[in-house]
C-alpha positions as CSV (number, residue, x, y, z in Angstrom):
1,M,146.6,-40.1,165.5
2,I,149.0,-39.6,162.4
3,K,152.0,-37.7,163.1
4,V,152.7,-35.4,160.2
5,A,156.0,-34.3,159.2
6,I,155.8,-31.0,156.8
7,N,159.2,-30.5,155.0
8,G,158.9,-27.0,153.7
9,Y,156.6,-24.2,155.1
10,G,155.9,-22.1,152.4
11,T,153.2,-21.8,149.8
12,I,152.0,-25.3,149.8
13,G,153.3,-26.6,153.1
14,K,151.9,-24.0,155.1
15,R,148.3,-24.7,153.9
16,V,149.1,-28.4,154.0
17,A,149.9,-28.0,157.9
18,D,147.0,-26.0,158.7
19,A,144.9,-28.5,156.7
20,V,146.6,-31.5,158.8
21,A,146.3,-29.5,162.1
22,A,142.6,-28.8,161.1
23,Q,141.8,-33.1,161.1
24,K,140.8,-35.4,163.7
25,D,142.8,-37.9,162.9
26,M,146.2,-35.8,162.4
27,K,148.9,-33.9,164.0
28,V,151.6,-31.5,162.8
29,I,154.9,-32.8,164.7
30,G,157.1,-29.9,162.9
31,V,157.7,-27.6,159.9
32,S,160.8,-27.0,158.3
33,K,162.4,-23.6,157.4
34,T,165.6,-22.6,155.5
35,R,166.0,-19.2,156.9
36,P,163.6,-16.8,159.6
37,N,161.6,-15.3,157.2
38,A,157.9,-14.0,157.9
39,E,156.6,-17.4,157.1
40,A,158.6,-18.7,160.2
41,F,157.1,-16.7,162.4
42,V,153.5,-17.6,161.3
43,A,154.7,-21.0,161.9
44,K,155.6,-20.1,165.6
45,Q,152.2,-18.1,166.0
46,R,150.5,-21.5,164.9
47,G,152.6,-23.7,167.5
48,Y,154.4,-25.8,165.0
49,P,158.0,-26.8,166.4
50,L,160.3,-25.4,163.7
51,Y,163.1,-27.6,162.5
52,I,166.0,-26.5,159.8
53,A,168.1,-28.3,157.5
54,D,171.5,-26.5,158.1
55,L,172.1,-26.2,162.1
56,S,174.7,-23.9,161.7
57,K,172.1,-21.5,161.2
58,K,170.1,-22.2,164.3
59,T,171.5,-18.9,166.2
60,A,170.2,-17.1,162.9
61,F,166.7,-18.3,164.1
62,E,167.2,-17.9,167.6
63,K,168.5,-14.2,167.3
64,V,165.0,-13.0,166.1
65,G,163.1,-14.7,168.6
66,L,162.6,-18.4,166.9
67,S,163.2,-21.5,168.8
68,V,164.5,-24.1,166.8
69,A,163.6,-27.8,167.6
70,G,166.0,-29.6,165.8
71,S,167.6,-30.7,162.0
72,V,165.1,-31.9,159.1
73,E,166.3,-35.4,160.0
74,D,165.3,-35.4,163.9
75,M,161.6,-34.0,162.8
76,C,161.6,-36.9,159.7
77,K,162.6,-39.2,162.3
78,A,159.4,-38.3,164.7
79,A,157.1,-38.7,161.7
80,D,155.1,-41.1,160.9
81,I,154.7,-39.6,157.2
82,I,156.6,-36.8,155.5
83,V,154.7,-34.2,153.2
84,D,157.6,-32.6,151.0
85,A,156.8,-29.5,150.0
86,T,160.0,-27.8,148.9
87,P,160.7,-26.3,146.1
88,G,160.4,-28.3,143.0
89,D,163.5,-30.6,141.7
90,V,164.5,-30.1,145.6
91,G,162.1,-32.8,146.6
92,A,163.9,-35.4,144.9
93,T,167.0,-34.6,146.8
94,N,165.3,-35.5,150.2
95,K,164.5,-38.9,148.9
96,P,167.3,-40.9,150.5
97,L,166.6,-39.3,153.7
98,Y,163.1,-40.6,153.6
99,A,164.1,-43.9,152.2
100,K,166.9,-44.3,155.0
101,L,164.6,-43.6,157.9
102,G,162.2,-45.8,156.2
103,K,159.5,-43.3,156.5
104,K,156.4,-42.9,154.0
105,A,156.3,-39.8,152.1
106,L,154.7,-37.7,149.5
107,W,155.8,-34.9,147.0
108,Q,153.9,-32.3,145.3
109,G,153.4,-31.7,141.2
110,G,156.8,-30.1,140.6
111,E,158.6,-33.2,140.9
112,D,158.5,-35.8,138.2
113,H,156.3,-39.0,138.5
114,E,159.3,-41.2,138.7
115,I,160.0,-40.0,142.2
116,A,157.3,-42.7,143.8
117,G,156.5,-44.1,140.7
118,F,152.5,-43.5,141.6
119,S,150.7,-39.9,141.1
120,F,147.8,-39.3,143.1
121,N,144.2,-37.8,142.8
122,S,141.9,-38.1,145.3
123,S,138.8,-38.5,143.0
124,C,140.4,-40.8,140.6
125,N,142.7,-43.2,142.5
126,Y,142.9,-43.2,146.3
127,K,142.2,-46.8,146.5
128,D,145.6,-47.6,144.7
129,A,147.6,-45.3,147.0
130,I,146.3,-47.4,150.3
131,G,149.5,-48.5,152.0
132,R,152.0,-47.1,149.7
133,Q,155.3,-45.7,151.3
134,F,156.2,-43.0,148.2
135,V,153.5,-41.0,146.5
136,R,153.2,-37.6,144.5
137,V,150.5,-35.5,144.3
138,V,149.9,-34.0,141.0
139,S,150.2,-30.4,140.2
140,C,147.3,-27.6,140.6
141,N,146.5,-27.7,136.8
142,T,146.7,-31.8,136.8
143,T,144.4,-32.0,139.7
144,G,141.4,-29.4,138.0
145,L,141.9,-31.6,134.7
146,C,141.8,-35.1,136.4
147,R,138.9,-34.3,138.5
148,I,136.3,-33.4,135.5
149,I,138.1,-35.4,133.2
150,H,137.3,-38.4,135.8
151,A,133.9,-37.4,136.2
152,I,132.6,-36.9,132.7
153,D,134.4,-40.0,131.5
154,N,132.4,-42.1,134.6
155,E,128.8,-40.6,133.0
156,Y,129.7,-40.4,129.4
157,G,132.7,-41.9,128.3
158,V,135.6,-39.7,127.0
159,A,137.0,-40.0,123.5
160,H,139.5,-37.0,123.7
161,V,140.2,-33.6,125.7
162,H,141.5,-30.7,124.1
163,A,142.6,-28.0,127.1
164,I,144.1,-24.7,127.1
165,M,145.9,-23.7,130.3
166,V,146.2,-19.8,130.7
167,R,148.6,-20.1,133.8
168,R,149.6,-17.3,136.3
169,G,152.8,-15.9,136.1
170,S,153.7,-16.4,139.9
171,D,151.8,-16.5,142.9
172,P,151.0,-13.2,144.6
173,G,153.7,-13.1,147.5
174,E,156.3,-13.8,144.5
175,I,158.2,-10.6,143.5
176,K,160.9,-12.3,141.3
177,K,158.6,-13.6,138.5
178,G,157.2,-12.3,135.5
179,P,156.4,-12.0,133.0
180,I,155.4,-7.8,133.5
181,D,153.7,-7.5,129.9
182,A,154.0,-10.4,127.9
183,I,152.0,-13.5,127.0
184,V,154.4,-16.5,127.1
185,L,154.1,-19.6,125.2
186,D,154.9,-22.4,128.1
187,P,156.0,-24.4,126.3
188,V,155.8,-23.2,122.0
189,S,155.5,-27.1,121.3
190,V,152.4,-28.9,121.8
191,P,151.8,-30.8,124.2
192,S,152.3,-29.2,127.1
193,H,153.6,-31.2,130.5
194,H,150.1,-31.0,131.6
195,G,148.4,-34.0,129.1
196,P,151.1,-36.4,129.8
197,D,150.5,-35.6,133.6
198,V,147.1,-36.6,133.6
199,L,147.9,-39.6,132.0
200,S,150.0,-40.9,134.8
201,V,146.4,-40.9,136.8
202,L,144.2,-41.4,133.9
203,P,146.2,-43.3,131.6
204,H,143.4,-44.6,128.9
205,I,142.5,-40.7,128.3
206,S,142.9,-39.3,124.8
207,I,144.1,-35.5,125.8
208,V,146.1,-33.0,124.0
209,T,147.0,-29.8,126.3
210,M,148.3,-26.3,125.4
211,A,150.0,-23.7,127.6
212,M,150.3,-19.8,128.1
213,I,151.7,-17.8,131.2
214,V,150.0,-14.3,131.5
215,P,150.8,-11.5,133.7
216,T,148.6,-12.2,136.7
217,T,148.9,-14.0,140.1
218,M,145.1,-14.7,141.1
219,M,144.6,-18.0,139.5
220,H,145.0,-20.1,136.1
221,M,142.1,-20.7,133.8
222,H,141.5,-23.4,131.7
223,A,139.2,-23.6,128.2
224,I,138.2,-27.4,127.7
225,R,136.9,-29.2,125.2
226,I,135.5,-32.8,125.7
227,T,134.8,-35.1,122.9
228,T,132.3,-37.8,124.7
229,K,131.5,-41.0,123.5
230,K,127.7,-40.7,124.5
231,D,125.3,-37.8,123.9
232,V,126.2,-34.7,126.9
233,T,123.5,-32.5,128.3
234,K,124.4,-29.5,130.0
235,D,121.8,-29.9,132.4
236,R,123.2,-33.5,133.1
237,V,126.9,-32.0,133.2
238,I,125.6,-29.1,135.5
239,E,124.2,-31.9,138.1
240,L,127.4,-33.7,137.7
241,V,129.4,-30.7,139.1
242,K,126.9,-29.7,142.0
243,N,127.3,-33.2,143.1
244,H,131.0,-33.7,143.1
245,P,132.4,-32.9,146.4
246,R,135.6,-31.2,144.9
247,L,133.9,-29.3,141.9
248,G,132.4,-25.8,142.2
249,L,130.0,-24.1,139.9
250,I,130.0,-20.4,139.4
251,K,126.3,-19.6,138.3
252,K,125.3,-17.1,136.3
253,T,123.4,-15.1,138.8
254,A,127.2,-14.2,140.8
255,G,127.9,-11.6,137.7
256,I,131.4,-13.5,138.0
257,R,133.5,-13.2,135.0
258,S,137.0,-13.1,136.2
259,T,139.7,-14.7,138.7
260,A,139.8,-11.2,140.4
261,E,136.0,-11.4,141.0
262,L,136.2,-15.1,141.9
263,K,139.2,-14.5,145.1
264,E,136.9,-11.6,146.0
265,F,133.9,-13.6,146.6
266,A,136.3,-16.5,148.2
267,M,137.4,-13.7,150.7
268,D,134.1,-12.5,151.2
269,L,132.7,-16.0,152.2
270,G,135.5,-15.9,154.9
271,R,137.8,-18.8,153.2
272,Q,140.9,-19.1,154.9
273,R,143.6,-17.1,152.9
274,A,140.6,-16.7,150.6
275,D,141.6,-20.6,149.4
276,L,139.4,-22.2,146.7
277,Y,139.9,-26.1,146.9
278,E,137.5,-26.9,144.4
279,N,137.5,-26.4,140.5
280,C,135.4,-23.4,139.5
281,I,133.6,-24.2,137.0
282,F,131.6,-21.2,135.0
283,E,127.8,-22.4,134.5
284,D,127.4,-19.8,131.9
285,S,130.5,-21.6,129.9
286,I,129.1,-24.5,129.5
287,Y,128.5,-25.8,125.7
288,A,126.7,-29.0,125.1
289,N,125.7,-30.2,121.7
290,K,126.0,-34.2,121.2
291,T,129.3,-35.6,122.1
292,D,130.8,-31.9,122.0
293,L,131.3,-30.6,125.7
294,C,133.1,-26.7,126.2
295,F,133.7,-25.0,129.3
296,F,135.8,-22.7,131.3
297,Q,137.3,-23.4,134.9
298,A,139.3,-21.6,137.1
299,I,141.9,-23.2,139.1
300,H,143.5,-21.4,142.7
301,Q,147.0,-22.8,142.1
302,E,148.0,-22.4,145.8
303,A,144.9,-23.9,147.0
304,D,143.0,-27.4,145.5
305,V,146.5,-29.9,145.8
306,V,146.2,-29.0,149.6
307,V,143.3,-31.3,150.1
308,E,144.6,-33.7,148.0
309,N,147.1,-34.3,150.5
310,I,145.2,-35.0,153.4
311,D,143.7,-37.6,151.2
312,A,147.1,-38.9,150.2
313,I,148.6,-39.3,153.7
314,R,145.3,-41.2,155.0
315,A,145.3,-43.4,152.2
316,M,149.1,-44.1,152.8
317,M,148.7,-44.7,156.5
318,G,145.9,-47.2,155.4
319,G,143.5,-46.0,158.0
320,Q,141.0,-45.1,155.6
321,K,139.8,-47.4,152.9
322,D,137.3,-45.6,151.3
323,A,137.9,-42.2,149.3
324,A,134.6,-40.6,149.5
325,A,134.9,-41.3,153.3
326,S,138.2,-39.4,153.7
327,I,137.4,-36.7,151.1
328,K,134.1,-36.1,153.2
329,S,136.2,-36.1,156.5
330,T,139.0,-33.7,154.9
331,N,136.1,-31.3,153.6
332,D,134.8,-31.0,156.8
333,A,137.6,-30.6,159.0
334,L,138.4,-27.6,156.9
335,G,134.5,-26.5,156.9
336,F,134.5,-26.5,152.8
337,T,131.5,-27.0,150.9
338,P,132.1,-26.2,146.9
339,I,131.2,-22.6,146.0
340,Q,127.9,-23.5,144.3
341,N,126.3,-23.3,148.0
342,N,127.2,-19.8,148.7
343,H,125.1,-18.2,146.1
């Protein structure tokens, strides 16, 4: 049983904790919070031992009925591996602690590639993560890009990718971010950081990315154009998507043409937190003509990296050498099948 500590129990951390708890070969030995907020009470309800970075705040937790198991360092000492789900740039400050304790640790895409020297995607480079001490799971957008680019590259060869990211302004529970009434270029310059980030996983791919932020909290939307090395057909692309364990096909018959309808569909399906772990590729958007492939895909920023974290844990601990087997174990434990199987 792999003993997993979750350092940072927020948007990603709470989802990773629940995903770890669902696995047969893993156990959550603790989660950390900096303040006694609603998420801390959720952790208590889930039965996750609660740890805090600053023990001087222990009384504040206990006053509201939250028992503190110890410090973050205590939690890390008890773990086999630490999932750092603290906010971007904060995770880098935790690395000296993990190194001092000789622990394995993985970070999220908000940190730079250099923090671990290795960026991870289950479908692309699982075997290269086996036994590593430090790993970075790439961001939600990069995760979505890597999955589909790798699948197309394996089948046809990829000559070039041009992707435009229409990004959500904030997560649904975030009240301090915008924009409220604007489309913000993020950044104005080209490329956005997503292309170079893809190269940290798939270094041979030619890619240019552009990004903007819009006033929504639901999901990101990608408009992708791939120039292939061999002629591509729509039917075969659809088949590739259907056969991939982390790609979902939004069929024309579903009548879904927005992220709002997609999230509503996920809620109606009974998905926990209405999470969509898969890329959501719109079937009717797929255009294939000779070496030209275009499509839209929606990416749920709160969820698609969660399953990647679980596979990264398994690879780093070295117990499962096969990517497909790990992906299946992760998906099965979460009761997750790609969305095309539900309509």
